C-alpha positions as CSV (number, residue, x, y, z in Angstrom):
1,M,20.0,20.4,-103.9
2,V,19.8,16.3,-105.6
3,N,17.3,17.7,-108.2
4,R,19.6,21.0,-109.0
5,S,22.3,18.4,-109.8
6,A,20.6,16.2,-111.9
7,R,19.5,19.2,-113.9
8,V,22.8,20.7,-114.5
9,S,24.6,17.0,-115.2
10,G,21.3,16.4,-117.6
11,A,22.0,19.4,-119.4
12,A,25.7,17.8,-121.1
13,G,25.9,15.9,-124.0
14,G,27.6,12.9,-124.5
15,G,30.8,12.6,-123.0
16,Q,30.6,15.7,-121.5
17,I,31.1,17.0,-117.9
18,M,28.8,20.2,-117.4
19,I,29.4,22.1,-113.8
20,S,27.5,25.2,-112.1
21,N,28.9,28.5,-111.4
22,D,29.1,27.1,-107.3
23,V,31.5,24.4,-108.8
24,V,33.5,27.0,-110.8
25,R,34.1,28.9,-107.9
26,E,35.2,26.0,-105.7
27,I,38.0,25.0,-108.2
28,F,39.0,28.7,-108.1
29,T,39.8,28.3,-104.8
30,I,41.7,25.4,-104.8
31,L,43.8,25.7,-108.4
32,P,44.2,29.0,-110.1
33,M,43.1,29.4,-113.4
34,D,44.7,31.3,-116.6
35,E,42.5,32.8,-119.1
36,S,43.3,32.0,-123.0
37,E,43.1,33.4,-126.4
38,T,40.0,31.3,-127.1
39,G,38.1,31.9,-123.6
40,L,39.2,28.9,-122.0
41,L,40.1,29.1,-118.2
42,A,43.3,26.3,-117.8
43,S,44.9,25.9,-114.8
44,L,48.2,27.5,-114.3
45,D,51.6,24.9,-114.4
46,T,52.2,25.8,-110.5
47,Q,53.8,23.2,-108.5
48,P,51.3,20.9,-106.8
49,P,51.0,20.7,-102.8
50,T,54.0,18.4,-101.9
51,D,54.1,18.4,-97.7
52,G,52.0,16.1,-96.2
53,N,49.2,18.2,-95.3
54,G,48.6,19.3,-98.8
55,N,44.6,19.1,-99.9
56,P,44.9,16.1,-101.7
57,T,42.0,17.2,-104.1
58,A,44.0,19.7,-105.4
59,A,46.7,17.3,-106.0
60,A,44.5,15.3,-108.0
61,L,43.3,18.2,-110.0
62,H,46.5,19.9,-110.7
63,R,47.8,16.0,-111.9
64,L,44.5,15.9,-114.1
65,G,44.9,19.7,-115.6
66,V,41.5,21.2,-115.9
67,V,39.8,23.5,-118.3
68,I,36.8,25.5,-118.3
69,K,34.7,26.7,-120.9
70,E,32.0,29.0,-119.9
71,M,28.6,27.7,-122.1
72,G,25.9,30.9,-120.9
73,E,22.8,30.6,-119.0
74,F,20.1,27.5,-119.4
75,R,16.6,27.4,-118.1
76,L,16.5,24.1,-116.3
77,K,13.6,22.3,-115.6
78,G,12.1,22.8,-112.1
79,L,14.3,25.2,-111.6
80,E,12.8,28.8,-111.1
81,V,16.1,30.8,-111.5
82,P,18.4,30.4,-114.9
83,E,21.7,28.9,-114.0
84,T,25.0,29.7,-115.9
85,L,26.5,26.6,-116.7
86,S,30.4,25.7,-118.1
87,L,32.0,22.5,-119.6
88,V,34.9,21.1,-117.8
89,Y,37.5,19.2,-119.4
90,P,41.0,17.8,-119.1
91,K,43.6,19.8,-120.1
92,E,44.5,16.5,-122.9
93,L,41.2,17.0,-124.2
94,T,41.5,20.5,-125.0
95,G,41.6,19.9,-128.9
96,R,38.1,17.9,-128.3
97,L,36.3,21.5,-127.1
98,K,37.7,23.4,-129.8
99,L,37.0,21.2,-132.7
100,E,33.3,21.5,-131.2
101,T,33.2,25.3,-131.4
102,K,34.8,25.2,-134.9
103,N,31.9,22.6,-135.9
104,V,29.4,25.0,-134.5
105,T,30.5,28.2,-135.9
106,S,31.0,26.0,-139.3
107,N,27.5,24.2,-139.6
108,A,26.2,28.0,-139.0
109,T,27.4,29.3,-141.7
110,T,27.0,26.6,-144.4
111,T,23.4,26.0,-143.2
112,R,22.4,30.2,-143.8
113,V,19.9,30.8,-146.1
114,Q,21.2,31.7,-149.7
115,F,19.0,33.9,-151.5
116,S,18.9,34.4,-155.2
117,L,17.1,36.3,-157.8
118,E,16.4,33.3,-159.3
119,R,15.0,31.6,-156.4
120,L,12.7,34.6,-156.1
121,R,11.3,34.7,-159.4
122,S,10.4,31.3,-158.9
123,L,8.4,31.7,-156.0
124,V,7.0,34.7,-158.0
125,L,5.6,32.3,-160.4
126,L,4.4,30.1,-157.8
127,A,2.5,32.5,-156.4
128,I,1.0,33.7,-159.3
129,R,0.0,30.2,-160.4
130,I,-1.8,29.9,-157.0
131,E,-3.7,32.7,-157.4
132,A,-4.7,32.2,-160.9
133,L,-6.2,28.6,-159.7
134,A,-8.0,30.4,-156.6
135,S,-9.8,32.2,-159.3
136,H,-10.3,28.6,-161.1
137,R,-8.1,29.8,-163.5
138,V,-4.7,28.4,-164.9
139,F,-1.9,30.8,-165.1
140,R,0.2,30.5,-168.9
141,P,2.9,33.2,-170.1
142,T,2.0,35.2,-172.8
143,A,4.1,33.4,-175.1
144,M,2.4,30.3,-175.0
145,M,-0.5,32.0,-176.0
146,H,0.1,31.6,-179.9
147,R,0.8,28.2,-179.5
148,S,-2.4,27.4,-177.6
149,Y,-4.3,29.2,-180.7
150,S,-2.1,27.2,-182.9
151,I,-2.8,23.7,-181.7
152,Q,-6.8,24.7,-181.2
153,S,-7.0,25.7,-184.7
154,A,-5.1,22.4,-186.0
155,S,-7.5,20.6,-184.1
156,G,-10.2,22.0,-185.0
157,A,-9.2,21.8,-188.7
158,A,-8.8,17.9,-187.6
159,G,-12.2,17.5,-186.6
160,S,-11.5,17.6,-183.2
161,T,-14.7,17.5,-180.7
162,D,-12.6,18.6,-177.5
163,D,-13.9,21.9,-176.4
164,I,-11.8,24.0,-174.3
165,D,-13.2,27.5,-172.4
166,P,-10.4,29.6,-173.7
167,D,-11.5,32.0,-170.5
168,I,-10.1,29.0,-167.8
169,F,-6.5,30.3,-169.0
170,M,-4.5,33.3,-167.6
171,Y,-2.0,35.1,-170.4
172,A,0.3,37.6,-169.0
173,N,3.8,38.3,-169.0
174,P,5.9,37.2,-165.7
175,E,8.3,40.0,-166.2
176,F,5.2,42.6,-165.5
177,L,4.2,40.5,-162.8
178,L,7.3,40.5,-160.8
179,P,7.9,42.9,-158.1
180,P,10.7,45.0,-158.4
181,I,13.9,43.6,-157.6
182,H,17.5,44.7,-158.4
183,G,20.5,43.2,-158.5
184,S,22.0,45.1,-155.4
185,A,19.2,43.8,-153.2
186,T,20.2,43.2,-149.5
187,D,19.4,40.3,-147.8
188,A,16.7,41.7,-145.8
189,E,15.1,43.8,-149.0
190,L,14.9,40.1,-150.4
191,L,13.4,39.0,-147.1
192,Q,10.6,41.3,-147.4
193,V,9.9,40.4,-150.5
194,M,9.6,36.5,-150.0
195,D,7.4,37.8,-146.8
196,S,4.9,39.3,-148.6
197,L,4.8,36.4,-151.3
198,T,4.5,33.8,-148.6
199,L,1.3,35.9,-147.5
200,R,0.2,36.2,-150.9
201,I,0.3,32.0,-150.9
202,S,-1.5,31.6,-147.5
203,K,-4.6,34.0,-149.0
204,A,-4.8,32.3,-152.2
205,L,-4.9,28.9,-150.2
206,L,-7.4,29.7,-147.9
207,I,-9.8,31.1,-151.1
208,M,-9.5,27.6,-152.7
């Protein structure tokens, strides 16, 4: 039991209090709870016990105010069965819990990978260059072919002795090597293309 309590407490972050379903049920027996639109369970504003025989724990919890937010199932070290855990806050700190939830949602949105055709084309060119290197060649766009010949001719006229094997270069039009990608492609379709390119790069790196 001590080990279980320690694991439940350890699942909480800094400044948080994590409780198990057993503790939630105990709170329910002491305080009436109401579920709000945000999914929080908050103690109702009922009158605390006023007689001398009233439960002092119930009176203290009522004065404090209790807010409970279920966080889902957790697999805790040393425990075979997953535990459903909840965060518990004083009612005055309800805004903190809402702010944390908002930040998590915001971070999930901002960290989403944004696909674009330009980035995908850049990845395609990278894959082509690596595949060319794997075959001991250097990829160059077709537009650079005439420029290369012009430079070699000028070097020859100037009496240069540098010998460059023309077979070392692989000239091609990148547009012809791109996979068919249309502007209305969905993220799933772009992801499939990216997965294919990743496999091509991995195979080329194994050959090098």
